[in-house]
C-alpha positions as CSV (number, residue, x, y, z in Angstrom):
1,M,0.0,0.0,0.0
2,R,2.8,2.4,1.0
3,A,4.7,1.6,-2.2
4,A,1.6,2.3,-4.3
5,L,1.2,5.7,-2.6
6,L,4.7,6.8,-3.3
7,P,4.2,7.7,-7.1
8,V,1.0,9.6,-6.2
9,A,2.9,11.6,-3.5
10,L,5.7,12.5,-5.9
11,G,3.2,13.6,-8.6
12,L,1.4,15.8,-6.1
13,L,4.7,17.2,-5.0
14,L,5.7,18.3,-8.5
15,M,2.3,19.6,-9.3
16,G,2.3,21.6,-6.1
17,C,5.4,23.6,-7.2
18,A,4.9,27.1,-8.4
19,A,5.1,27.3,-12.2
20,L,8.4,28.5,-13.6
21,P,8.4,31.4,-16.1
22,P,9.8,30.5,-19.5
23,A,12.6,33.2,-19.4
24,Q,16.1,31.8,-18.6
25,P,19.1,33.7,-17.2
26,H,21.3,35.3,-19.9
27,A,24.7,33.9,-20.4
28,P,27.7,36.2,-19.7
29,A,28.7,38.1,-22.9
30,R,32.4,38.3,-22.1
31,G,33.4,36.9,-25.6
32,R,31.4,39.6,-27.4
33,I,32.8,42.3,-25.1
34,L,36.4,41.2,-25.7
35,G,35.8,41.2,-29.5
36,D,34.7,44.8,-29.3
37,L,37.7,45.7,-27.2
38,A,40.1,44.2,-29.7
39,D,39.3,47.0,-32.3
40,I,39.8,49.7,-29.7
41,G,43.1,48.3,-28.5
42,A,44.5,47.9,-32.0
43,H,45.0,51.6,-32.1
44,A,46.8,51.8,-28.7
45,P,50.6,52.3,-29.1
46,V,52.0,49.5,-27.0
47,R,55.0,47.2,-26.9
48,M,55.4,43.6,-25.7
49,G,56.3,43.1,-22.1
50,T,54.9,42.2,-18.7
51,W,52.6,43.9,-16.2
52,P,53.8,46.1,-13.4
53,H,54.6,44.6,-10.0
54,T,52.0,45.0,-7.2
55,A,54.5,47.5,-5.6
56,W,54.5,49.4,-8.8
57,W,56.0,52.6,-7.3
58,T,59.3,50.8,-6.7
59,A,60.0,51.1,-10.5
60,A,60.8,54.7,-9.8
61,H,63.9,53.5,-7.7
62,L,63.2,55.9,-4.9
63,P,63.6,54.3,-1.4
64,A,62.0,57.3,0.3
65,L,58.9,57.0,-1.8
66,D,58.8,53.2,-1.1
67,R,59.0,53.8,2.7
68,L,56.3,56.5,2.5
69,V,53.8,54.3,0.6
70,T,54.5,51.3,2.8
71,T,53.9,53.4,5.9
72,A,50.6,54.7,4.4
73,L,49.4,51.3,3.5
74,K,49.9,50.1,7.1
75,N,48.2,53.0,8.8
76,N,45.4,53.9,6.5
77,P,42.0,53.4,8.3
78,G,40.1,53.0,5.0
79,L,42.3,49.9,4.1
80,A,41.6,48.5,7.6
81,A,37.9,48.8,7.0
82,A,38.2,47.2,3.6
83,S,40.1,44.3,5.1
84,A,37.4,43.8,7.7
85,R,34.7,43.7,5.0
86,L,36.8,41.1,3.2
87,A,37.0,39.0,6.3
88,A,33.2,39.2,6.7
89,A,32.7,38.1,3.0
90,Q,35.0,35.1,3.6
91,A,33.0,34.1,6.6
92,D,29.9,34.3,4.5
93,I,31.4,31.6,2.2
94,A,31.7,29.2,5.2
95,A,28.1,30.1,6.2
96,A,26.8,29.3,2.7
97,Q,28.7,26.0,2.6
98,A,27.2,25.0,5.9
99,G,23.9,24.7,4.1
100,E,24.9,21.5,2.3
101,R,26.4,19.8,5.4
102,L,24.8,17.7,8.2
103,H,23.6,19.7,11.2
104,V,23.6,17.9,14.5
105,G,22.4,19.3,17.9
106,A,20.8,18.5,21.1
107,Q,17.8,19.8,23.1
108,A,16.5,19.7,26.7
109,L,13.1,20.9,27.7
110,M,11.3,21.1,31.1
111,M,8.0,22.9,31.7
112,Q,5.2,22.9,34.2
113,A,2.0,22.2,32.2
114,Y,-1.7,21.8,32.8
115,F,-3.7,19.5,30.5
116,S,-7.4,20.2,29.9
117,R,-10.0,17.7,31.1
118,Q,-11.1,16.9,27.6
119,G,-7.6,16.8,26.1
120,L,-5.8,14.1,24.2
121,H,-3.6,13.1,27.1
122,T,-6.0,10.8,28.8
123,S,-3.9,9.8,31.8
124,A,-3.0,13.5,32.6
125,N,-6.2,15.3,31.7
126,G,-7.2,17.8,34.3
127,T,-3.9,17.6,36.2
128,H,-0.7,19.7,36.6
129,V,2.4,17.8,35.4
130,L,6.1,18.6,34.9
131,Y,6.7,17.8,31.3
132,T,10.4,16.8,30.5
133,E,12.0,16.1,27.2
134,I,15.7,15.3,26.5
135,D,16.8,14.8,22.9
136,P,20.6,14.2,22.8
137,L,20.4,13.7,19.0
138,M,18.7,16.1,16.7
139,A,20.0,16.0,13.1
140,S,19.0,17.5,9.8
141,Y,20.4,17.4,6.3
142,H,19.3,19.6,3.5
143,L,19.0,17.9,0.1
144,A,20.5,20.5,-2.4
145,L,18.5,19.1,-5.3
146,W,17.8,22.3,-7.3
147,G,21.1,24.1,-6.9
148,R,19.9,26.8,-4.5
149,T,22.7,26.1,-2.0
150,Q,25.3,26.0,-4.7
151,A,24.1,29.3,-6.1
152,R,24.4,30.9,-2.6
153,I,27.9,29.6,-2.4
154,R,28.8,31.0,-5.8
155,A,27.3,34.4,-4.7
156,A,29.3,34.4,-1.5
157,V,32.5,33.6,-3.4
158,G,31.7,36.4,-5.9
159,A,31.2,38.8,-2.9
160,T,34.6,37.8,-1.6
161,L,36.2,38.6,-5.0
162,V,34.4,42.0,-5.0
163,E,35.6,42.9,-1.5
164,R,39.2,41.8,-2.4
165,A,39.2,43.8,-5.5
166,D,37.7,46.8,-3.7
167,R,40.5,46.6,-1.1
168,A,43.1,46.4,-4.0
169,Q,41.4,49.4,-5.6
170,A,41.7,51.4,-2.3
171,R,45.4,50.5,-2.1
172,L,45.9,51.5,-5.7
173,L,44.1,54.9,-5.3
174,L,46.0,55.6,-2.1
175,S,49.5,54.7,-3.5
176,T,48.7,56.6,-6.7
177,R,47.8,59.8,-4.8
178,I,50.9,59.5,-2.6
179,A,53.2,59.0,-5.5
180,S,51.7,61.9,-7.4
181,Q,51.9,64.2,-4.3
182,Y,55.4,63.0,-3.6
183,F,56.5,64.0,-7.1
184,A,54.7,67.3,-6.9
185,L,56.6,68.0,-3.7
186,A,59.9,67.0,-5.2
187,G,59.3,69.2,-8.3
188,D,58.3,72.2,-6.2
189,I,61.4,71.9,-4.1
190,M,63.5,72.0,-7.2
191,R,61.6,74.9,-8.6
192,M,61.8,76.8,-5.3
193,R,65.5,76.5,-5.3
194,Q,65.8,77.8,-8.9
195,V,63.3,80.6,-8.3
196,A,65.1,81.7,-5.1
197,R,68.3,81.7,-7.1
198,A,66.7,83.8,-9.8
199,E,65.4,86.3,-7.1
200,R,68.9,86.7,-5.7
201,L,70.3,87.3,-9.2
202,Q,67.6,89.8,-9.9
203,T,68.5,91.6,-6.7
204,A,72.1,91.9,-7.8
205,L,70.9,93.0,-11.3
206,L,68.7,95.7,-9.7
207,R,71.7,97.1,-7.7
208,L,73.9,97.1,-10.8
209,T,71.2,98.8,-12.9
210,E,70.7,101.4,-10.2
211,K,74.4,102.2,-10.2
212,Q,74.3,102.5,-14.0
213,R,71.4,104.9,-13.8
214,Q,73.3,107.0,-11.3
215,C,76.2,107.1,-13.8
216,G,73.8,107.9,-16.6
217,L,74.3,104.5,-18.3
218,A,70.7,103.3,-17.7
219,S,67.3,104.9,-17.8
220,A,64.7,104.9,-15.0
221,Q,62.5,102.7,-17.2
222,A,65.2,100.0,-17.1
223,V,65.3,100.1,-13.3
224,D,61.5,99.8,-13.2
225,R,61.6,96.8,-15.5
226,V,64.1,95.0,-13.2
227,Q,62.1,95.9,-10.1
228,R,58.9,94.6,-11.6
229,A,60.6,91.4,-12.7
230,R,62.1,90.9,-9.2
231,A,58.7,91.5,-7.6
232,E,57.0,88.9,-9.8
233,T,59.8,86.4,-9.0
234,A,59.4,87.0,-5.3
235,A,55.6,86.5,-5.5
236,A,56.2,83.2,-7.4
237,L,58.6,82.1,-4.7
238,D,56.1,82.8,-2.0
239,T,53.5,80.7,-3.8
240,I,55.9,77.8,-4.4
241,T,57.0,77.9,-0.7
242,A,53.4,77.7,0.5
243,D,52.7,74.8,-1.9
244,V,55.7,72.9,-0.5
245,H,54.4,73.3,3.1
246,I,50.9,72.2,2.0
247,E,52.3,69.2,0.2
248,H,54.3,68.1,3.3
249,H,51.1,68.2,5.3
250,V,49.1,66.3,2.7
251,L,51.7,63.5,2.5
252,A,51.8,63.3,6.3
253,A,48.0,62.9,6.4
254,L,48.0,60.3,3.6
255,A,50.6,58.3,5.6
256,G,48.4,58.5,8.7
257,R,51.1,60.5,10.6
258,G,51.5,64.0,12.1
259,S,52.7,67.2,10.5
260,V,56.2,66.6,12.0
261,F,56.5,63.5,9.9
262,G,55.7,65.4,6.8
263,R,58.3,68.0,7.3
264,R,61.0,65.3,7.4
265,I,60.1,64.0,4.0
266,A,62.9,64.6,1.5
267,A,61.4,64.2,-1.9
268,T,63.3,63.8,-5.1
269,L,62.3,63.2,-8.7
270,P,63.2,59.9,-10.3
271,S,66.1,59.8,-12.7
272,R,64.5,56.8,-14.5
273,M,61.1,55.1,-14.5
274,E,60.7,51.6,-15.7
275,L,57.5,50.3,-17.2
276,V,57.0,47.6,-19.9
277,I,53.6,47.7,-21.6
278,P,51.9,44.4,-22.7
279,R,51.2,43.9,-26.3
280,D,47.7,42.5,-25.7
281,L,46.7,45.5,-23.6
282,P,42.8,45.5,-23.8
283,L,42.3,41.7,-23.3
284,A,44.6,41.5,-20.3
285,L,42.7,44.3,-18.5
286,I,40.2,41.7,-17.2
287,T,42.5,40.4,-14.5
288,H,44.8,43.4,-14.0
289,R,42.5,46.2,-12.9
290,P,40.7,45.9,-9.5
291,D,37.6,47.7,-10.8
292,I,37.2,45.3,-13.7
293,T,37.7,42.3,-11.5
294,A,35.0,43.6,-9.1
295,A,32.6,44.2,-12.0
296,A,33.2,40.7,-13.3
297,A,32.6,39.3,-9.9
298,A,29.4,41.3,-9.6
299,V,28.2,39.5,-12.8
300,T,29.0,36.2,-11.1
301,I,27.0,37.2,-8.0
302,A,24.0,38.3,-10.0
303,A,24.0,35.1,-12.1
304,A,24.1,33.0,-8.9
305,R,21.2,35.0,-7.4
306,V,19.2,34.4,-10.5
307,G,19.9,30.7,-10.1
308,A,18.8,30.8,-6.4
309,A,15.6,32.7,-7.4
310,R,14.7,30.0,-9.9
311,A,15.5,27.2,-7.5
312,A,12.9,28.8,-5.1
313,F,10.2,27.5,-7.4
314,Y,11.0,23.9,-6.4
315,P,10.3,22.1,-3.1
316,D,12.7,22.5,-0.3
317,I,13.5,19.1,1.2
318,N,15.3,18.3,4.5
319,I,15.8,15.0,6.1
320,A,15.2,15.3,9.9
321,L,16.3,12.8,12.7
322,L,15.3,13.0,16.3
323,A,16.1,10.6,19.2
324,G,15.6,11.1,23.0
325,W,13.2,10.7,25.9
326,N,10.1,12.5,27.0
327,S,7.6,12.0,29.8
328,I,5.1,13.8,31.9
329,H,6.5,12.1,34.9
330,I,10.2,13.0,35.6
331,A,10.7,9.9,37.7
332,D,10.3,7.5,34.8
333,L,11.8,9.8,32.1
334,F,14.6,7.3,31.1
335,S,12.5,4.2,31.2
336,P,12.7,2.2,28.0
337,G,9.1,2.9,27.2
338,N,9.7,6.6,27.1
339,L,12.3,6.5,24.4
340,A,11.1,8.4,21.3
341,H,12.7,8.7,17.8
342,A,11.6,10.0,14.5
343,I,13.1,10.2,11.0
344,G,11.7,11.5,7.7
345,P,11.6,14.2,5.1
346,V,10.4,17.8,5.8
347,I,9.1,19.2,2.6
348,T,8.1,22.8,1.9
349,L,6.1,23.5,-1.2
350,P,5.7,26.9,-2.9
351,I,2.1,26.5,-4.3
352,F,0.2,29.7,-4.1
353,E,2.5,32.6,-3.3
354,G,0.7,35.5,-5.0
355,G,3.4,36.1,-7.7
356,L,6.1,36.7,-5.2
357,L,8.6,34.2,-6.6
358,R,8.0,35.4,-10.2
359,A,8.5,39.1,-9.1
360,H,11.7,38.1,-7.2
361,L,13.1,36.2,-10.3
362,R,12.3,39.2,-12.6
363,A,14.1,41.5,-10.2
364,E,17.2,39.3,-10.0
365,D,17.3,38.9,-13.8
366,A,17.1,42.7,-14.2
367,L,20.0,43.1,-11.8
368,Y,21.9,40.5,-13.7
369,R,21.5,42.5,-17.0
370,A,22.5,45.6,-15.1
371,A,25.7,43.9,-13.8
372,Q,26.6,42.9,-17.4
373,A,26.0,46.4,-18.6
374,H,28.2,47.8,-15.8
375,Y,30.9,45.3,-16.6
376,R,30.9,46.3,-20.2
377,H,31.0,50.0,-19.3
378,T,33.9,49.4,-16.9
379,L,35.9,47.7,-19.6
380,L,35.3,50.4,-22.2
381,T,36.1,53.1,-19.7
382,A,39.3,51.3,-18.7
383,V,40.5,51.1,-22.3
384,R,39.8,54.8,-22.9
385,Q,41.5,55.8,-19.7
386,I,44.6,53.8,-20.4
387,T,45.0,55.0,-24.0
388,N,44.4,58.6,-22.8
389,R,47.0,58.4,-20.0
390,L,49.5,56.6,-22.2
391,T,49.1,59.4,-24.8
392,R,49.6,62.1,-22.0
393,W,52.7,60.3,-20.6
394,R,54.3,60.2,-24.1
395,A,53.4,63.9,-24.7
396,T,55.0,64.9,-21.4
397,S,58.0,62.9,-22.2
398,Q,58.3,64.7,-25.5
399,R,58.0,68.1,-23.8
400,L,60.6,67.1,-21.3
401,R,63.1,66.3,-24.0
402,H,62.5,69.7,-25.6
403,Q,62.9,71.5,-22.3
404,R,66.1,69.5,-21.6
405,R,67.5,70.8,-24.9
406,S,66.4,74.3,-24.1
407,T,68.1,74.1,-20.6
408,E,71.3,72.8,-22.2
409,A,71.3,75.8,-24.5
410,A,70.8,78.2,-21.6
411,E,73.7,76.5,-19.8
412,H,75.8,77.0,-22.9
413,L,74.9,80.7,-23.2
414,A,75.7,81.2,-19.5
415,Q,79.1,79.7,-20.0
416,I,79.7,81.9,-23.0
417,A,78.7,85.0,-21.1
418,E,81.0,84.0,-18.2
419,T,83.9,83.4,-20.5
420,A,83.4,86.7,-22.3
421,Y,83.2,88.5,-18.9
422,Q,86.5,86.9,-17.8
423,A,88.1,88.0,-21.1
424,G,86.8,91.5,-20.6
425,L,84.6,91.5,-23.7
426,T,81.3,92.0,-21.8
427,G,80.2,93.5,-18.6
428,R,78.8,91.9,-15.4
429,L,75.2,92.7,-16.5
430,A,75.3,90.2,-19.3
431,V,76.5,87.4,-17.0
432,I,73.7,88.1,-14.4
433,R,71.0,88.1,-17.1
434,A,72.4,84.8,-18.5
435,R,72.3,83.2,-15.1
436,I,68.7,84.4,-14.5
437,S,67.7,82.9,-17.8
438,L,69.4,79.7,-16.8
439,A,67.6,79.6,-13.4
440,R,64.2,80.1,-15.1
441,S,65.0,77.4,-17.6
442,R,65.9,75.0,-14.8
443,A,62.7,75.8,-13.0
444,R,60.7,75.0,-16.1
445,L,62.7,71.8,-16.5
446,A,61.7,70.8,-12.9
447,A,58.1,71.5,-13.7
448,R,58.3,69.3,-16.9
449,K,60.0,66.5,-14.9
450,T,57.2,66.7,-12.3
451,R,54.4,66.4,-14.9
452,N,56.2,63.6,-16.7
453,A,56.6,61.6,-13.4
454,Q,53.0,62.2,-12.5
455,A,51.8,61.1,-15.9
456,W,53.8,57.9,-15.4
457,V,52.1,57.4,-12.0
458,Y,48.6,57.8,-13.5
459,F,49.3,55.6,-16.5
460,T,50.7,52.8,-14.2
461,S,47.7,53.2,-12.0
462,A,45.4,52.9,-14.9
463,L,47.0,49.5,-15.8
464,G,45.8,48.3,-12.4
465,G,49.0,48.5,-10.4
466,G,49.9,44.9,-11.0
467,Y,46.8,43.5,-9.3
468,H,46.1,39.8,-10.0
469,E,42.8,38.1,-9.1
470,D,43.2,35.2,-6.7
471,S,40.3,32.7,-6.2
472,P,39.2,32.4,-2.6
C-alpha cells in the first residue's frame, strides 16, 4: 500500500510547485565584449612586455617613496575597513557552505503544564504535570537538489572577490595619490631653489642697474623693469613655498602621521622610471584592474542570485532525525518505554505565493542584466582611460626632452657669457642676465619632470598597479 502511494505523492509534490516562467538567465557576454575591445586596443601604441609589480611605485627607484607608501598602507583606516569587509565576506562563504552539510544538535526541555480535562492526554487530563524532554540527538540534512545552496555559495565567493578587488582598488588609489603628491613636492622643491636663485640674481641685477642709472648709463624705465621682474619672482617664490608646506602636510595625512613626519620627507624626482607595456593591452585588462575584477565578480554574483531565485520555485526538502526521551513524569523519564525517535523528510512546497517568486526572479534577472552592462561599461572606460593616459605620458616625455635641450642651450649661453666676462669682452650685467635665464629654464625643467613623473604614475595606476585576481 505504501509503495503504491509513493508515485502519487511524488506527482502531487511536483504539481504543487509554483510554475516557472519561460525566461532563462542570460549567459555572460564576455566573448562579445572582448571582441569589441580588440578593435579599440588595436590603435593603442604599446609594446610587448609584462605587467607592473604589485608594488609598482618601486619602479621609480626611490627608497624614500617606497617607505612612504609602505607606511601609508599600514596606517590607513580605509584599508583596515576594507580588510574587515573582506574577512566578513570570507566568513559568508563558510556560512553558505554550511547549508549543504549535516547539522547535529541536542535539546533539553522542562516545563510545568496543565492539560485540559477533555484533552488528548487521557492519563494526565485535568492535572498539573512537569513535562520533561531530552533529545541528545537532533540532526537535519538539506537535500540540495535544485542548486539553491550551490548558487548561494557562488554568490558568496563572488562577494569575496568583489571585496578583495575593492581593497586592492583602495590600495591603488592611495598609493597613486601618494606617488603623485610626492613627485609634486619634489618638483616644487627643485623649482623653489631655482626661483630663489633667480630672485637673488635679480636683486644683484637691480643694484647694478641702479648704479648704471646714477652714472647715466641706464634709464629709469630700465630700473622699473628690473624691479617689476624681481617682484614677480618674489611672489612666485612665496606661492611655491606655500605649496611645498601644504604638500608636506598632505603627504603626512595620507601616511596617517602627524605634520612633523611630513616636514621630514625629503622628496626627489626619479632619474628613471621603468614600465614595460603588454602587447595585448585590452584583453589583459580583465585580471589586471581591480575595478574590472570587481565588475566581473558582480556579474557572477548576479547570475548566482538568478539561479537561487529559480530554485525557489522547487520544493525545499530536508531529512530530519530525532532521538531522545520525553515524559510527563520525571521519575520515569529514562525508562525504555519513554524512548522516542523520528526520521523522515520535511518538505516545503511553494504552491500559491501571489506572484512573489516570479517578481523576485524578474528583479534578479534585471539586476543581472544591469551587472553585465556595468561590466561592459567598466571595460570600455578602462581602455579609454589607459589610452588617454598613455598618450599624455608620451606627450609629457616629448615636452621634457624639448625642455632639456632648451636648458642645455641656456647653460651653454651662461658659460659663453662668463667666458666673455672673464676675457673683458662684456660686462657683469650680461652674466647676471644669462644666469637668471638659466635659473628660469631649470625651474621650467623641474616642472616638466614633475608632470612627466605624475603622468607615469597615473598611467601605471590605470593599468591596475599589478593586481592579480586570486580565487578564494
